[in-house]
MARRO-966058 format. One record per atom (N, C-alpha, C): residue in one letter; x, y, z. Coordinates in steps of 0.1 Angstrom, whole numbers, padded with zeros to 4 digits, always signed. Layout:
// MARRO-966058
AXYZ
...
This chain:
// MARRO-966058
X-0140-0036-0291
X-0145-0042-0279
X-0158-0050-0282
X-0159-0062-0277
X-0170-0070-0280
X-0183-0064-0273
X-0194-0064-0280
X-0206-0058-0274
X-0212-0067-0264
X-0209-0080-0265
X-0216-0090-0255
X-0208-0091-0242
X-0197-0084-0241
X-0188-0085-0229
X-0189-0072-0221
X-0193-0074-0208
X-0194-0062-0200
X-0180-0060-0193
X-0174-0048-0195
X-0162-0045-0189
X-0164-0033-0181
X-0160-0033-0168
X-0163-0022-0160
X-0151-0013-0157
X-0139-0018-0158
X-0127-0009-0155
X-0115-0016-0161
X-0104-0007-0161
X-0091-0012-0164
X-0084-0014-0151
X-0077-0026-0150
X-0071-0030-0138
X-0056-0030-0140
X-0048-0023-0131
X-0034-0024-0132
X-0028-0034-0122
X-0016-0037-0123
X-0010-0048-0115
X-0009-0045-0100
X-0009-0032-0096
X-0008-0029-0082
X-0019-0034-0074
X-0031-0035-0080
X-0043-0039-0072
X-0043-0053-0068
X-0041-0063-0077
X-0040-0077-0073
X-0028-0080-0064
X-0018-0073-0066
X-0006-0075-0057
X-0010-0072-0042
X-0018-0062-0040
X-0023-0059-0027
X-0032-0070-0021
X-0038-0078-0030
X-0046-0090-0025
X-0037-0100-0020
X-0025-0101-0025
X-0015-0112-0021
X-0008-0108-0008
X-0005-0095-0006
X+0003-0091+0005
X-0005-0083+0015
X-0007-0089+0027
X-0016-0083+0037
X-0011-0069+0041
X+0002-0067+0041
X+0007-0054+0045
X+0004-0043+0035
X+0000-0047+0023
X-0004-0037+0012
X-0019-0036+0011
X-0026-0042+0020
X-0041-0042+0019
X-0046-0028+0021
X-0057-0025+0013
X-0063-0012+0014
X-0078-0013+0009
X-0085-0003+0010
X-0100-0004+0007
X-0101-0006-0008
X-0094+0001-0017
X-0095-0001-0031
X-0094-0015-0036
X-0083-0022-0032
X-0082-0036-0037
X-0093-0045-0032
X-0098-0043-0020
X-0109-0051-0015
X-0122-0048-0023
X-0124-0035-0027
X-0136-0031-0035
X-0135-0038-0049
X-0123-0037-0055
X-0121-0043-0068
X-0123-0058-0068
X-0118-0064-0057
X-0120-0079-0056
X-0135-0082-0054
X-0142-0074-0047
X-0157-0076-0046
X-0164-0075-0059
X-0160-0065-0067
X-0166-0064-0080
X-0162-0075-0089
X-0150-0080-0089
X-0146-0091-0097
X-0153-0104-0093
X-0154-0106-0080
X-0161-0118-0075
X-0176-0118-0078
X-0182-0106-0081
X-0196-0106-0085
X-0198-0109-0100
X-0187-0112-0107
X-0188-0116-0121
X-0184-0105-0131
X-0181-0093-0127
X-0177-0083-0136
X-0164-0085-0141
X-0162-0083-0154
X-0149-0085-0161
X-0141-0072-0161
X-0128-0074-0159
X-0118-0063-0159
X-0110-0065-0172
X-0104-0053-0176
X-0096-0053-0188
X-0082-0048-0184
X-0072-0055-0190
X-0058-0051-0187
X-0050-0052-0200
X-0039-0045-0201
X-0031-0046-0213
X-0022-0059-0211
X-0016-0064-0222
X-0009-0076-0221
X+0003-0077-0213
X+0008-0065-0208
X+0019-0065-0198
X+0015-0069-0184
X+0002-0069-0182
X-0003-0072-0168
X+0001-0085-0162
X+0000-0097-0170
X+0004-0109-0164
X+0019-0110-0161
X+0027-0103-0169
X+0041-0103-0167
X+0045-0095-0155
X+0038-0084-0153
X+0040-0076-0141
X+0037-0083-0128
X+0025-0089-0129
X+0021-0097-0117
X+0030-0109-0114
X+0033-0116-0124
X+0042-0128-0122
X+0056-0123-0117
X+0061-0112-0123
X+0074-0107-0119
X+0074-0103-0104
X+0063-0096-0100
X+0062-0092-0086
X+0062-0105-0077
X+0056-0115-0081
X+0056-0128-0073
X+0070-0133-0073
X+0077-0133-0084
X+0091-0138-0084
X+0100-0130-0075
X+0099-0116-0075
X+0107-0108-0067
X+0103-0110-0052
X+0091-0113-0049
X+0087-0115-0035
X+0092-0129-0030
X+0093-0139-0039
X+0099-0151-0036
X+0114-0149-0033
X+0121-0142-0042
X+0135-0140-0040
X+0138-0132-0027
X+0129-0124-0023
X+0131-0116-0011
X+0126-0124+0001
X+0122-0136-0001
X+0117-0145+0010
X+0104-0139+0017
X+0097-0131+0009
X+0084-0126+0014
X+0073-0136+0013
X+0074-0145+0002
X+0064-0156+0001
X+0072-0168-0005
X+0066-0179-0004
X+0072-0191-0009
X+0067-0193-0024
X+0075-0202-0030
X+0071-0206-0044
X+0057-0211-0044
X+0053-0220-0034
X+0040-0225-0034
X+0029-0215-0032
X+0032-0205-0023
X+0022-0194-0021
X+0021-0185-0034
X+0032-0183-0041
X+0031-0175-0054
X+0023-0183-0064
X+0026-0196-0065
X+0019-0204-0075
X+0004-0205-0072
X+0000-0206-0059
X-0014-0207-0055
X-0021-0194-0058
X-0014-0183-0055
X-0020-0170-0058
X-0022-0168-0073
X-0012-0171-0081
X-0013-0169-0095
X-0024-0178-0101
X-0026-0190-0096
X-0036-0199-0100
X-0050-0193-0097
X-0051-0187-0085
X-0064-0181-0081
X-0068-0169-0090
X-0058-0160-0093
X-0062-0149-0101
X-0063-0152-0115
X-0057-0163-0120
X-0059-0167-0134
X-0073-0171-0137
X-0081-0175-0126
X-0095-0179-0128
X-0105-0167-0127
X-0100-0156-0124
X-0109-0144-0123
X-0112-0139-0137
X-0123-0132-0139
X-0127-0127-0152
X-0119-0114-0156
X-0106-0116-0158
X-0097-0105-0162
X-0093-0107-0177
X-0097-0098-0185
X-0094-0100-0200
X-0081-0092-0203
X-0072-0099-0209
X-0059-0094-0213
X-0059-0090-0227
X-0057-0077-0230
X-0058-0073-0244
X-0043-0072-0250
X-0041-0077-0262
X-0028-0077-0268
X-0024-0062-0271
X-0011-0060-0271
X-0006-0047-0275
X+0002-0048-0288
X-0003-0045-0299
X+0005-0046-0311
X+0016-0035-0311
X+0027-0038-0318
X+0038-0028-0318
X+0033-0014-0323
X+0024-0014-0332
X+0020-0001-0337
X+0013+0007-0326
X+0005+0001-0318
X-0001+0008-0306
X+0009+0012-0296
X+0019+0003-0293
X+0030+0007-0284
X+0037+0019-0288
X+0041+0019-0301
X+0049+0030-0307
X+0041+0043-0310
X+0029+0041-0315
X+0022+0053-0320
X+0011+0059-0311
X+0007+0051-0300
X-0003+0056-0292
X+0001+0056-0277
X+0007+0045-0272
X+0011+0045-0258
X+0023+0054-0255
X+0033+0053-0264
X+0045+0062-0262
X+0042+0077-0261
X+0033+0082-0270
X+0029+0096-0268
X+0022+0099-0254
X+0014+0089-0250
X+0008+0091-0236
X+0018+0091-0225
X+0028+0082-0227
X+0039+0081-0217
X+0047+0095-0217
X+0049+0100-0228
X+0057+0113-0229
X+0048+0124-0223
X+0036+0125-0227
X+0027+0136-0222
X+0025+0136-0207
X+0024+0124-0201
X+0022+0123-0187
X+0034+0119-0178
X+0045+0118-0185
X+0058+0115-0178
X+0057+0102-0170
X+0052+0092-0178
X+0050+0078-0172
X+0060+0069-0179
X+0062+0057-0174
X+0069+0046-0181
X+0059+0042-0192
X+0065+0035-0202
X+0056+0029-0212
X+0047+0019-0206
X+0051+0012-0196
X+0043+0002-0189
X+0031+0008-0183
X+0033+0019-0175
X+0021+0025-0168
X+0012+0032-0179
X+0019+0038-0189
X+0011+0044-0200
X+0002+0034-0207
X+0006+0022-0207
X-0003+0012-0214
X-0016+0011-0207
X-0016+0011-0194
X-0029+0011-0186
X-0037+0024-0189
X-0030+0035-0189
X-0037+0048-0191
X-0043+0049-0205
X-0035+0045-0215
X-0040+0045-0229
X-0052+0036-0231
X-0052+0024-0225
X-0063+0015-0226
X-0075+0021-0219
X-0074+0027-0208
X-0086+0033-0201
X-0091+0044-0209
X-0082+0052-0215
X-0086+0064-0223
X-0094+0059-0236
X-0087+0049-0243
X-0093+0044-0255
X-0107+0037-0253
X-0108+0030-0242
X-0121+0023-0239
X-0130+0031-0231
X-0126+0043-0227
X-0135+0052-0219
X-0139+0044-0206
X-0130+0038-0199
X-0132+0031-0187
X-0125+0037-0175
X-0131+0035-0163
X-0124+0039-0151
X-0111+0031-0149
X-0102+0036-0142
X-0089+0029-0139
X-0088+0026-0125
X-0084+0014-0122
X-0082+0009-0108
X-0067+0007-0106
X-0061+0016-0098
X-0046+0015-0096
X-0043+0021-0082
X-0033+0016-0076
X-0027+0021-0063
X-0015+0030-0066
X-0010+0030-0078
X+0002+0038-0082
X-0001+0053-0082
X+0005+0060-0073
X+0002+0075-0072
X+0005+0083-0084
X+0016+0080-0091
X+0019+0087-0103
X+0009+0084-0114
X+0005+0072-0116
X-0005+0068-0125
X-0019+0074-0122
X-0022+0075-0109
X-0035+0081-0105
X-0035+0096-0109
X-0023+0103-0106
X-0022+0117-0110
X-0024+0119-0125
X-0018+0110-0133
X-0018+0111-0147
X-0033+0108-0152
X-0039+0099-0146
X-0053+0096-0150
X-0062+0108-0147
X-0060+0114-0135
X-0068+0126-0132
X-0066+0137-0142
X-0053+0139-0145
X-0049+0149-0155
X-0055+0147-0169
X-0057+0134-0172
X-0063+0130-0185
X-0078+0130-0185
X-0084+0133-0173
X-0098+0134-0172
X-0105+0120-0170
X-0097+0110-0166
X-0103+0097-0164
X-0109+0096-0150
X-0119+0087-0149
X-0124+0084-0136
X-0116+0073-0130
X-0113+0075-0117
X-0105+0065-0109
X-0115+0057-0101
X-0112+0044-0099
X-0119+0036-0090
X-0114+0039-0076
X-0124+0043-0068
X-0120+0047-0054
X-0123+0036-0044
């Protein structure tokens, strides 16, 4: 972790998706957006952009949003100070997989949990199963 970069939390894909869809709005995503807009950087594993883009694609296919709306949303969030950390295969196989097994998570969700544990950062997520796993692991959750 770079000493000159301030990271306040690990951000999972569920939070920015709530920014896009009004019916998924809640206090936590609004709080995280306020923190982001104040210039605080967030950290995510490298699966994050794929998860967010895939959610936009699925919303387009379900006619929940248009291609133009998805594109505009993705352009907006790509400008936010969200740092995407690579996941080398050795970390996926030797560190994230055991976390997934221990907490009965998907490898994808475990990537967020493992990152938060490794960096000793709070986790921002709306995913109930991931929130339970984070609490079980002794992590602080962004409320």
